[in-house]
PDBQT receptor file of N, H, CA, C and O in Angstrom, charges set to zero:
ATOM      1  N   UNK A   1     -19.150   6.045   0.770  1.00  0.00    +0.000 N 
ATOM      2  CA  UNK A   1     -18.263   6.924   0.815  1.00  0.00    +0.000 C 
ATOM      3  C   UNK A   1     -17.050   7.034   1.387  1.00  0.00    +0.000 C 
ATOM      4  O   UNK A   1     -16.292   7.887   0.924  1.00  0.00    +0.000 OA
ATOM      5  N   UNK A   2     -16.752   6.475   2.141  1.00  0.00    +0.000 N 
ATOM      6  H   UNK A   2     -17.368   5.783   2.517  1.00  0.00    +0.000 HD
ATOM      7  CA  UNK A   2     -15.400   6.905   2.345  1.00  0.00    +0.000 C 
ATOM      8  C   UNK A   2     -14.914   5.718   0.849  1.00  0.00    +0.000 C 
ATOM      9  O   UNK A   2     -13.781   5.722   0.368  1.00  0.00    +0.000 OA
ATOM     10  N   UNK A   3     -15.325   5.390   0.669  1.00  0.00    +0.000 N 
ATOM     11  H   UNK A   3     -16.245   5.386   1.060  1.00  0.00    +0.000 HD
ATOM     12  CA  UNK A   3     -14.863   4.727  -0.615  1.00  0.00    +0.000 C 
ATOM     13  C   UNK A   3     -13.994   5.814  -1.533  1.00  0.00    +0.000 C 
ATOM     14  O   UNK A   3     -12.793   5.905  -1.786  1.00  0.00    +0.000 OA
ATOM     15  N   UNK A   4     -15.184   6.608  -1.919  1.00  0.00    +0.000 N 
ATOM     16  H   UNK A   4     -16.160   6.534  -1.713  1.00  0.00    +0.000 HD
ATOM     17  CA  UNK A   4     -14.511   8.194  -2.222  1.00  0.00    +0.000 C 
ATOM     18  C   UNK A   4     -13.958   8.950  -1.616  1.00  0.00    +0.000 C 
ATOM     19  O   UNK A   4     -13.740   9.776  -2.502  1.00  0.00    +0.000 OA
ATOM     20  N   UNK A   5     -13.512   9.366  -0.716  1.00  0.00    +0.000 N 
ATOM     21  H   UNK A   5     -13.690   8.694   0.004  1.00  0.00    +0.000 HD
ATOM     22  CA  UNK A   5     -12.921   9.711  -0.291  1.00  0.00    +0.000 C 
ATOM     23  C   UNK A   5     -11.631  10.482  -0.134  1.00  0.00    +0.000 C 
ATOM     24  O   UNK A   5     -11.415  11.692  -0.202  1.00  0.00    +0.000 OA
ATOM     25  N   UNK A   6     -10.966   9.627   0.056  1.00  0.00    +0.000 N 
ATOM     26  H   UNK A   6     -11.141   8.644   0.111  1.00  0.00    +0.000 HD
ATOM     27  CA  UNK A   6      -9.290  10.049  -1.078  1.00  0.00    +0.000 C 
ATOM     28  C   UNK A   6      -9.233   9.799  -1.891  1.00  0.00    +0.000 C 
ATOM     29  O   UNK A   6      -8.446  10.555  -2.461  1.00  0.00    +0.000 OA
ATOM     30  N   UNK A   7      -9.782   8.741  -2.837  1.00  0.00    +0.000 N 
ATOM     31  H   UNK A   7     -10.422   8.127  -2.374  1.00  0.00    +0.000 HD
ATOM     32  CA  UNK A   7      -9.781   9.119  -4.160  1.00  0.00    +0.000 C 
ATOM     33  C   UNK A   7      -9.649  10.716  -4.983  1.00  0.00    +0.000 C 
ATOM     34  O   UNK A   7      -8.888  11.287  -5.764  1.00  0.00    +0.000 OA
ATOM     35  N   UNK A   8     -11.558  11.110  -3.858  1.00  0.00    +0.000 N 
ATOM     36  H   UNK A   8     -12.177  10.646  -3.223  1.00  0.00    +0.000 HD
ATOM     37  CA  UNK A   8     -11.496  12.337  -4.409  1.00  0.00    +0.000 C 
ATOM     38  C   UNK A   8     -10.197  13.312  -4.081  1.00  0.00    +0.000 C 
ATOM     39  O   UNK A   8      -9.487  13.984  -4.829  1.00  0.00    +0.000 OA
ATOM     40  N   UNK A   9     -10.183  13.075  -2.413  1.00  0.00    +0.000 N 
ATOM     41  H   UNK A   9     -10.760  12.530  -1.805  1.00  0.00    +0.000 HD
ATOM     42  CA  UNK A   9      -9.130  13.943  -2.420  1.00  0.00    +0.000 C 
ATOM     43  C   UNK A   9      -8.185  14.475  -3.136  1.00  0.00    +0.000 C 
ATOM     44  O   UNK A   9      -7.984  15.675  -3.321  1.00  0.00    +0.000 OA
ATOM     45  N   UNK A  10      -7.472  13.382  -3.633  1.00  0.00    +0.000 N 
ATOM     46  H   UNK A  10      -7.636  12.407  -3.483  1.00  0.00    +0.000 HD
ATOM     47  CA  UNK A  10      -6.105  13.187  -4.315  1.00  0.00    +0.000 C 
ATOM     48  C   UNK A  10      -6.506  13.719  -5.570  1.00  0.00    +0.000 C 
ATOM     49  O   UNK A  10      -5.576  14.126  -6.268  1.00  0.00    +0.000 OA
ATOM     50  N   UNK A  11      -8.106  13.859  -6.220  1.00  0.00    +0.000 N 
ATOM     51  H   UNK A  11      -8.861  13.529  -5.653  1.00  0.00    +0.000 HD
ATOM     52  CA  UNK A  11      -8.109  13.735  -7.726  1.00  0.00    +0.000 C 
ATOM     53  C   UNK A  11      -8.193  15.942  -7.786  1.00  0.00    +0.000 C 
ATOM     54  O   UNK A  11      -8.059  16.687  -8.757  1.00  0.00    +0.000 OA
ATOM     55  N   UNK A  12      -8.377  16.175  -6.763  1.00  0.00    +0.000 N 
ATOM     56  H   UNK A  12      -8.486  15.570  -5.974  1.00  0.00    +0.000 HD
ATOM     57  CA  UNK A  12      -8.773  17.511  -5.907  1.00  0.00    +0.000 C 
ATOM     58  C   UNK A  12      -7.322  18.091  -6.083  1.00  0.00    +0.000 C 
ATOM     59  O   UNK A  12      -6.988  18.901  -6.948  1.00  0.00    +0.000 OA
ATOM     60  N   UNK A  13      -6.150  17.285  -4.672  1.00  0.00    +0.000 N 
ATOM     61  H   UNK A  13      -6.422  16.627  -3.970  1.00  0.00    +0.000 HD
ATOM     62  CA  UNK A  13      -5.014  17.676  -4.465  1.00  0.00    +0.000 C 
ATOM     63  C   UNK A  13      -4.428  17.336  -6.210  1.00  0.00    +0.000 C 
ATOM     64  O   UNK A  13      -3.369  17.964  -6.211  1.00  0.00    +0.000 OA
ATOM     65  N   UNK A  14      -4.540  16.803  -7.395  1.00  0.00    +0.000 N 
ATOM     66  H   UNK A  14      -5.400  16.293  -7.394  1.00  0.00    +0.000 HD
ATOM     67  CA  UNK A  14      -3.561  17.078  -8.087  1.00  0.00    +0.000 C 
ATOM     68  C   UNK A  14      -3.940  17.866  -9.219  1.00  0.00    +0.000 C 
ATOM     69  O   UNK A  14      -3.249  18.114 -10.207  1.00  0.00    +0.000 OA
ATOM     70  N   UNK A  15      -5.413  18.330  -8.911  1.00  0.00    +0.000 N 
ATOM     71  H   UNK A  15      -5.974  18.129  -8.108  1.00  0.00    +0.000 HD
ATOM     72  CA  UNK A  15      -5.612  19.050 -10.381  1.00  0.00    +0.000 C 
ATOM     73  C   UNK A  15      -4.992  20.949  -9.719  1.00  0.00    +0.000 C 
ATOM     74  O   UNK A  15      -4.581  21.914 -10.362  1.00  0.00    +0.000 OA
ATOM     75  N   UNK A  16      -5.215  20.747  -8.204  1.00  0.00    +0.000 N 
ATOM     76  H   UNK A  16      -5.550  19.963  -7.681  1.00  0.00    +0.000 HD
ATOM     77  CA  UNK A  16      -5.209  21.582  -7.392  1.00  0.00    +0.000 C 
ATOM     78  C   UNK A  16      -3.467  22.173  -8.263  1.00  0.00    +0.000 C 
ATOM     79  O   UNK A  16      -3.076  23.230  -8.758  1.00  0.00    +0.000 OA
ATOM     80  N   UNK A  17      -3.082  21.288  -8.125  1.00  0.00    +0.000 N 
ATOM     81  H   UNK A  17      -3.399  20.429  -7.722  1.00  0.00    +0.000 HD
ATOM     82  CA  UNK A  17      -1.360  21.344  -8.218  1.00  0.00    +0.000 C 
ATOM     83  C   UNK A  17      -0.715  21.526  -9.143  1.00  0.00    +0.000 C 
ATOM     84  O   UNK A  17       0.413  22.020  -9.127  1.00  0.00    +0.000 OA
ATOM     85  N   UNK A  18      -1.386  21.118 -10.209  1.00  0.00    +0.000 N 
ATOM     86  H   UNK A  18      -2.301  20.717 -10.222  1.00  0.00    +0.000 HD
ATOM     87  CA  UNK A  18      -1.465  21.295 -12.287  1.00  0.00    +0.000 C 
ATOM     88  C   UNK A  18      -1.884  22.505 -12.412  1.00  0.00    +0.000 C 
ATOM     89  O   UNK A  18      -1.564  23.149 -13.411  1.00  0.00    +0.000 OA
ATOM     90  N   UNK A  19      -2.751  23.098 -11.337  1.00  0.00    +0.000 N 
ATOM     91  H   UNK A  19      -3.011  22.575 -10.526  1.00  0.00    +0.000 HD
ATOM     92  CA  UNK A  19      -2.980  24.844 -11.779  1.00  0.00    +0.000 C 
ATOM     93  C   UNK A  19      -1.542  25.111 -11.169  1.00  0.00    +0.000 C 
ATOM     94  O   UNK A  19      -0.512  25.233 -11.832  1.00  0.00    +0.000 OA
ATOM     95  N   UNK A  20      -1.611  25.154 -10.298  1.00  0.00    +0.000 N 
ATOM     96  H   UNK A  20      -2.447  25.055  -9.759  1.00  0.00    +0.000 HD
ATOM     97  CA  UNK A  20      -1.072  26.358  -9.451  1.00  0.00    +0.000 C 
ATOM     98  C   UNK A  20       0.449  25.311  -8.969  1.00  0.00    +0.000 C 
ATOM     99  O   UNK A  20       0.691  24.857  -7.851  1.00  0.00    +0.000 OA
ATOM    100  N   UNK A  21       1.164  25.185 -10.063  1.00  0.00    +0.000 N 
ATOM    101  H   UNK A  21       0.967  25.554 -10.972  1.00  0.00    +0.000 HD
ATOM    102  CA  UNK A  21       2.035  24.265  -9.279  1.00  0.00    +0.000 C 
ATOM    103  C   UNK A  21       2.962  25.789  -8.730  1.00  0.00    +0.000 C 
ATOM    104  O   UNK A  21       2.272  26.502  -8.002  1.00  0.00    +0.000 OA
ATOM    105  N   UNK A  22       4.221  26.258  -8.971  1.00  0.00    +0.000 N 
ATOM    106  H   UNK A  22       4.782  25.678  -9.563  1.00  0.00    +0.000 HD
ATOM    107  CA  UNK A  22       5.180  26.709  -9.125  1.00  0.00    +0.000 C 
ATOM    108  C   UNK A  22       5.286  28.143  -8.618  1.00  0.00    +0.000 C 
ATOM    109  O   UNK A  22       6.217  28.947  -8.663  1.00  0.00    +0.000 OA
ATOM    110  N   UNK A  23       3.172  28.274  -7.770  1.00  0.00    +0.000 N 
ATOM    111  H   UNK A  23       2.416  27.620  -7.734  1.00  0.00    +0.000 HD
ATOM    112  CA  UNK A  23       3.373  29.569  -6.562  1.00  0.00    +0.000 C 
ATOM    113  C   UNK A  23       3.054  28.657  -5.132  1.00  0.00    +0.000 C 
ATOM    114  O   UNK A  23       3.182  29.019  -3.962  1.00  0.00    +0.000 OA
ATOM    115  N   UNK A  24       2.515  27.127  -5.769  1.00  0.00    +0.000 N 
ATOM    116  H   UNK A  24       2.411  26.834  -6.719  1.00  0.00    +0.000 HD
ATOM    117  CA  UNK A  24       1.702  26.656  -4.005  1.00  0.00    +0.000 C 
ATOM    118  C   UNK A  24       3.530  25.126  -3.629  1.00  0.00    +0.000 C 
ATOM    119  O   UNK A  24       3.685  24.093  -2.978  1.00  0.00    +0.000 OA
ATOM    120  N   UNK A  25       3.893  25.499  -4.017  1.00  0.00    +0.000 N 
ATOM    121  H   UNK A  25       3.767  26.339  -4.545  1.00  0.00    +0.000 HD
ATOM    122  CA  UNK A  25       5.085  24.504  -4.245  1.00  0.00    +0.000 C 
ATOM    123  C   UNK A  25       5.999  24.319  -2.717  1.00  0.00    +0.000 C 
ATOM    124  O   UNK A  25       6.585  23.348  -2.240  1.00  0.00    +0.000 OA
ATOM    125  N   UNK A  26       5.911  24.959  -2.497  1.00  0.00    +0.000 N 
ATOM    126  H   UNK A  26       5.435  25.748  -2.884  1.00  0.00    +0.000 HD
ATOM    127  CA  UNK A  26       6.776  25.479  -1.135  1.00  0.00    +0.000 C 
ATOM    128  C   UNK A  26       5.113  24.820  -0.178  1.00  0.00    +0.000 C 
ATOM    129  O   UNK A  26       5.008  23.794   0.494  1.00  0.00    +0.000 OA
ATOM    130  N   UNK A  27       4.065  25.856  -0.476  1.00  0.00    +0.000 N 
ATOM    131  H   UNK A  27       4.150  26.690  -1.022  1.00  0.00    +0.000 HD
ATOM    132  CA  UNK A  27       3.114  25.645   0.425  1.00  0.00    +0.000 C 
ATOM    133  C   UNK A  27       3.200  23.097   0.793  1.00  0.00    +0.000 C 
ATOM    134  O   UNK A  27       3.518  22.224   1.600  1.00  0.00    +0.000 OA
ATOM    135  N   UNK A  28       2.524  23.398  -0.828  1.00  0.00    +0.000 N 
ATOM    136  H   UNK A  28       2.266  24.108  -1.484  1.00  0.00    +0.000 HD
ATOM    137  CA  UNK A  28       1.944  22.196  -1.016  1.00  0.00    +0.000 C 
ATOM    138  C   UNK A  28       2.969  20.865  -0.082  1.00  0.00    +0.000 C 
ATOM    139  O   UNK A  28       2.522  19.863   0.476  1.00  0.00    +0.000 OA
ATOM    140  N   UNK A  29       5.037  21.504  -0.228  1.00  0.00    +0.000 N 
ATOM    141  H   UNK A  29       5.401  22.318  -0.681  1.00  0.00    +0.000 HD
ATOM    142  CA  UNK A  29       5.962  20.391   0.074  1.00  0.00    +0.000 C 
ATOM    143  C   UNK A  29       5.486  19.918   2.057  1.00  0.00    +0.000 C 
ATOM    144  O   UNK A  29       5.649  18.918   2.756  1.00  0.00    +0.000 OA
ATOM    145  N   UNK A  30       4.799  21.446   2.292  1.00  0.00    +0.000 N 
ATOM    146  H   UNK A  30       4.666  22.259   1.724  1.00  0.00    +0.000 HD
ATOM    147  CA  UNK A  30       5.669  21.339   3.391  1.00  0.00    +0.000 C 
ATOM    148  C   UNK A  30       4.739  20.922   3.819  1.00  0.00    +0.000 C 
ATOM    149  O   UNK A  30       5.047  20.099   4.680  1.00  0.00    +0.000 OA
ATOM    150  N   UNK A  31       2.691  21.104   3.613  1.00  0.00    +0.000 N 
ATOM    151  H   UNK A  31       2.440  21.773   2.913  1.00  0.00    +0.000 HD
ATOM    152  CA  UNK A  31       1.978  19.990   4.253  1.00  0.00    +0.000 C 
ATOM    153  C   UNK A  31       2.012  18.914   3.912  1.00  0.00    +0.000 C 
ATOM    154  O   UNK A  31       1.443  18.228   4.761  1.00  0.00    +0.000 OA
ATOM    155  N   UNK A  32       2.675  17.845   2.439  1.00  0.00    +0.000 N 
ATOM    156  H   UNK A  32       3.137  18.403   1.750  1.00  0.00    +0.000 HD
ATOM    157  CA  UNK A  32       3.240  16.876   3.177  1.00  0.00    +0.000 C 
ATOM    158  C   UNK A  32       4.203  16.138   3.284  1.00  0.00    +0.000 C 
ATOM    159  O   UNK A  32       4.206  14.971   2.892  1.00  0.00    +0.000 OA
ATOM    160  N   UNK A  33       5.297  16.800   3.912  1.00  0.00    +0.000 N 
ATOM    161  H   UNK A  33       5.294  17.748   4.230  1.00  0.00    +0.000 HD
ATOM    162  CA  UNK A  33       5.790  17.017   4.246  1.00  0.00    +0.000 C 
ATOM    163  C   UNK A  33       5.367  16.626   6.545  1.00  0.00    +0.000 C 
ATOM    164  O   UNK A  33       5.355  15.744   7.404  1.00  0.00    +0.000 OA
ATOM    165  N   UNK A  34       5.131  18.072   6.309  1.00  0.00    +0.000 N 
ATOM    166  H   UNK A  34       5.140  18.789   5.611  1.00  0.00    +0.000 HD
ATOM    167  CA  UNK A  34       4.417  18.113   8.146  1.00  0.00    +0.000 C 
ATOM    168  C   UNK A  34       3.267  17.072   7.840  1.00  0.00    +0.000 C 
ATOM    169  O   UNK A  34       2.905  16.936   9.008  1.00  0.00    +0.000 OA
ATOM    170  N   UNK A  35       2.466  16.277   7.160  1.00  0.00    +0.000 N 
ATOM    171  H   UNK A  35       2.760  16.388   6.211  1.00  0.00    +0.000 HD
ATOM    172  CA  UNK A  35       1.555  15.303   7.727  1.00  0.00    +0.000 C 
ATOM    173  C   UNK A  35       1.924  13.802   7.377  1.00  0.00    +0.000 C 
ATOM    174  O   UNK A  35       1.095  12.894   7.449  1.00  0.00    +0.000 OA
ATOM    175  N   UNK A  36       3.755  13.552   6.843  1.00  0.00    +0.000 N 
ATOM    176  H   UNK A  36       4.428  14.289   6.785  1.00  0.00    +0.000 HD
ATOM    177  CA  UNK A  36       4.376  12.204   6.918  1.00  0.00    +0.000 C 
ATOM    178  C   UNK A  36       4.992  12.293   8.461  1.00  0.00    +0.000 C 
ATOM    179  O   UNK A  36       5.086  11.316   9.204  1.00  0.00    +0.000 OA
ATOM    180  N   UNK A  37       5.409  13.697   8.814  1.00  0.00    +0.000 N 
ATOM    181  H   UNK A  37       5.333  14.490   8.210  1.00  0.00    +0.000 HD
ATOM    182  CA  UNK A  37       5.924  13.513   9.953  1.00  0.00    +0.000 C 
ATOM    183  C   UNK A  37       5.168  13.259  11.031  1.00  0.00    +0.000 C 
ATOM    184  O   UNK A  37       5.563  12.887  12.136  1.00  0.00    +0.000 OA
ATOM    185  N   UNK A  38       3.805  13.521  10.595  1.00  0.00    +0.000 N 
ATOM    186  H   UNK A  38       3.484  13.823   9.698  1.00  0.00    +0.000 HD
ATOM    187  CA  UNK A  38       2.833  13.486  11.702  1.00  0.00    +0.000 C 
ATOM    188  C   UNK A  38       2.348  11.673  11.863  1.00  0.00    +0.000 C 
ATOM    189  O   UNK A  38       1.917  11.002  12.801  1.00  0.00    +0.000 OA
ATOM    190  N   UNK A  39       2.579  11.471  10.881  1.00  0.00    +0.000 N 
ATOM    191  H   UNK A  39       2.929  12.016  10.119  1.00  0.00    +0.000 HD
ATOM    192  CA  UNK A  39       1.948  10.032  10.614  1.00  0.00    +0.000 C 
ATOM    193  C   UNK A  39       3.162   8.884  11.322  1.00  0.00    +0.000 C 
ATOM    194  O   UNK A  39       2.894   7.857  11.945  1.00  0.00    +0.000 OA
ATOM    195  N   UNK A  40       4.534   9.430  11.003  1.00  0.00    +0.000 N 
ATOM    196  H   UNK A  40       4.752  10.265  10.497  1.00  0.00    +0.000 HD
ATOM    197  CA  UNK A  40       5.624   9.253  10.959  1.00  0.00    +0.000 C 
ATOM    198  C   UNK A  40       5.365   8.785  12.708  1.00  0.00    +0.000 C 
ATOM    199  O   UNK A  40       5.196   7.745  13.344  1.00  0.00    +0.000 OA
ATOM    200  N   UNK A  41       5.432   9.825  12.897  1.00  0.00    +0.000 N 
ATOM    201  H   UNK A  41       5.569  10.670  12.380  1.00  0.00    +0.000 HD
ATOM    202  CA  UNK A  41       5.441  10.208  14.978  1.00  0.00    +0.000 C 
ATOM    203  C   UNK A  41       4.221   9.922  15.797  1.00  0.00    +0.000 C 
ATOM    204  O   UNK A  41       4.168   9.831  17.023  1.00  0.00    +0.000 OA
ATOM    205  N   UNK A  42       3.100   9.776  14.799  1.00  0.00    +0.000 N 
ATOM    206  H   UNK A  42       3.143   9.850  13.803  1.00  0.00    +0.000 HD
ATOM    207  CA  UNK A  42       2.405   8.958  16.135  1.00  0.00    +0.000 C 
ATOM    208  C   UNK A  42       2.568   7.816  15.302  1.00  0.00    +0.000 C 
ATOM    209  O   UNK A  42       1.424   7.541  14.941  1.00  0.00    +0.000 OA
ATOM    210  N   UNK A  43       3.428   6.930  14.756  1.00  0.00    +0.000 N 
ATOM    211  H   UNK A  43       4.358   7.154  15.050  1.00  0.00    +0.000 HD
ATOM    212  CA  UNK A  43       3.553   5.326  14.706  1.00  0.00    +0.000 C 
ATOM    213  C   UNK A  43       4.720   5.184  15.694  1.00  0.00    +0.000 C 
ATOM    214  O   UNK A  43       4.643   4.167  16.384  1.00  0.00    +0.000 OA
ATOM    215  N   UNK A  44       5.923   6.074  15.950  1.00  0.00    +0.000 N 
ATOM    216  H   UNK A  44       5.986   6.900  15.390  1.00  0.00    +0.000 HD
ATOM    217  CA  UNK A  44       6.445   6.068  17.178  1.00  0.00    +0.000 C 
ATOM    218  C   UNK A  44       6.183   6.023  17.852  1.00  0.00    +0.000 C 
ATOM    219  O   UNK A  44       6.261   5.137  18.702  1.00  0.00    +0.000 OA
ATOM    220  N   UNK A  45       5.640   7.139  17.834  1.00  0.00    +0.000 N 
ATOM    221  H   UNK A  45       5.576   7.859  17.143  1.00  0.00    +0.000 HD
ATOM    222  CA  UNK A  45       5.317   7.731  19.384  1.00  0.00    +0.000 C 
ATOM    223  C   UNK A  45       4.271   6.511  20.229  1.00  0.00    +0.000 C 
ATOM    224  O   UNK A  45       3.793   6.393  21.357  1.00  0.00    +0.000 OA
ATOM    225  N   UNK A  46       4.259   5.674  18.846  1.00  0.00    +0.000 N 
ATOM    226  H   UNK A  46       4.647   5.770  17.930  1.00  0.00    +0.000 HD
ATOM    227  CA  UNK A  46       3.255   4.422  20.011  1.00  0.00    +0.000 C 
ATOM    228  C   UNK A  46       4.077   3.753  20.212  1.00  0.00    +0.000 C 
ATOM    229  O   UNK A  46       3.923   3.311  21.350  1.00  0.00    +0.000 OA
ATOM    230  N   UNK A  47       5.173   3.263  19.643  1.00  0.00    +0.000 N 
ATOM    231  H   UNK A  47       5.298   3.622  18.718  1.00  0.00    +0.000 HD
ATOM    232  CA  UNK A  47       6.610   2.329  19.628  1.00  0.00    +0.000 C 
ATOM    233  C   UNK A  47       7.062   2.673  21.385  1.00  0.00    +0.000 C 
ATOM    234  O   UNK A  47       6.801   2.217  22.498  1.00  0.00    +0.000 OA
ATOM    235  N   UNK A  48       7.958   3.855  20.721  1.00  0.00    +0.000 N 
ATOM    236  H   UNK A  48       8.170   4.225  19.816  1.00  0.00    +0.000 HD
ATOM    237  CA  UNK A  48       9.047   4.839  22.074  1.00  0.00    +0.000 C 
ATOM    238  C   UNK A  48       8.174   5.641  21.939  1.00  0.00    +0.000 C 
ATOM    239  O   UNK A  48       7.898   5.768  20.746  1.00  0.00    +0.000 OA
ATOM    240  N   UNK A  49       7.482   6.371  22.701  1.00  0.00    +0.000 N 
ATOM    241  H   UNK A  49       7.707   6.267  23.670  1.00  0.00    +0.000 HD
ATOM    242  CA  UNK A  49       7.899   7.914  23.245  1.00  0.00    +0.000 C 
ATOM    243  C   UNK A  49       8.649   8.595  23.264  1.00  0.00    +0.000 C 
ATOM    244  O   UNK A  49       8.570   9.777  22.929  1.00  0.00    +0.000 OA
ATOM    245  N   UNK A  50       9.681   7.956  23.708  1.00  0.00    +0.000 N 
ATOM    246  H   UNK A  50       9.745   6.996  23.980  1.00  0.00    +0.000 HD
ATOM    247  CA  UNK A  50      11.319   8.963  23.695  1.00  0.00    +0.000 C 
ATOM    248  C   UNK A  50      11.305   9.213  22.149  1.00  0.00    +0.000 C 
ATOM    249  O   UNK A  50      10.578   9.976  21.514  1.00  0.00    +0.000 OA
ATOM    250  N   UNK A  51      12.279   8.387  21.711  1.00  0.00    +0.000 N 
ATOM    251  H   UNK A  51      12.870   7.767  22.227  1.00  0.00    +0.000 HD
ATOM    252  CA  UNK A  51      12.432   9.139  19.995  1.00  0.00    +0.000 C 
ATOM    253  C   UNK A  51      11.001   9.738  19.426  1.00  0.00    +0.000 C 
ATOM    254  O   UNK A  51       9.922   9.331  18.996  1.00  0.00    +0.000 OA
ATOM    255  N   UNK A  52      11.914  11.353  19.794  1.00  0.00    +0.000 N 
ATOM    256  H   UNK A  52      12.791  11.684  20.144  1.00  0.00    +0.000 HD
ATOM    257  CA  UNK A  52      10.880  12.402  18.416  1.00  0.00    +0.000 C 
ATOM    258  C   UNK A  52      11.542  12.605  17.311  1.00  0.00    +0.000 C 
ATOM    259  O   UNK A  52      11.040  12.902  16.227  1.00  0.00    +0.000 OA
ATOM    260  N   UNK A  53      13.240  12.378  17.664  1.00  0.00    +0.000 N 
ATOM    261  H   UNK A  53      13.648  12.137  18.545  1.00  0.00    +0.000 HD
ATOM    262  CA  UNK A  53      13.347  12.980  16.075  1.00  0.00    +0.000 C 
ATOM    263  C   UNK A  53      14.742  11.808  15.226  1.00  0.00    +0.000 C 
ATOM    264  O   UNK A  53      15.926  11.520  15.401  1.00  0.00    +0.000 OA
ATOM    265  N   UNK A  54      13.452  11.427  14.155  1.00  0.00    +0.000 N 
ATOM    266  H   UNK A  54      12.490  11.661  14.013  1.00  0.00    +0.000 HD
ATOM    267  CA  UNK A  54      13.819  10.104  13.720  1.00  0.00    +0.000 C 
ATOM    268  C   UNK A  54      14.602  11.062  12.245  1.00  0.00    +0.000 C 
ATOM    269  O   UNK A  54      13.994  11.906  11.587  1.00  0.00    +0.000 OA
ATOM    270  N   UNK A  55      15.919  10.673  12.038  1.00  0.00    +0.000 N 
ATOM    271  H   UNK A  55      16.413   9.987  12.573  1.00  0.00    +0.000 HD
ATOM    272  CA  UNK A  55      16.808  11.026  11.219  1.00  0.00    +0.000 C 
ATOM    273  C   UNK A  55      16.136   9.998   9.614  1.00  0.00    +0.000 C 
ATOM    274  O   UNK A  55      15.843   8.811   9.472  1.00  0.00    +0.000 OA
ATOM    275  N   UNK A  56      16.122  11.492   8.429  1.00  0.00    +0.000 N 
ATOM    276  H   UNK A  56      16.360  12.456   8.545  1.00  0.00    +0.000 HD
ATOM    277  CA  UNK A  56      15.583  10.466   7.018  1.00  0.00    +0.000 C 
ATOM    278  C   UNK A  56      16.853  10.086   6.484  1.00  0.00    +0.000 C 
ATOM    279  O   UNK A  56      16.913   9.365   5.489  1.00  0.00    +0.000 OA
TER     280      UNK A  56
């Protein structure tokens, strides 16, 4: 079950992306950036909690 969770989600999101690229491009970019930022923030927060802003 754990094996199928990620590929299925990726597949669905790719399908959804190909269907409505222009209309949801901004939303998808926002979600992806938000998720990456949260992961980065968690990693940074685990080491040094004071450093929130990390310029890319």
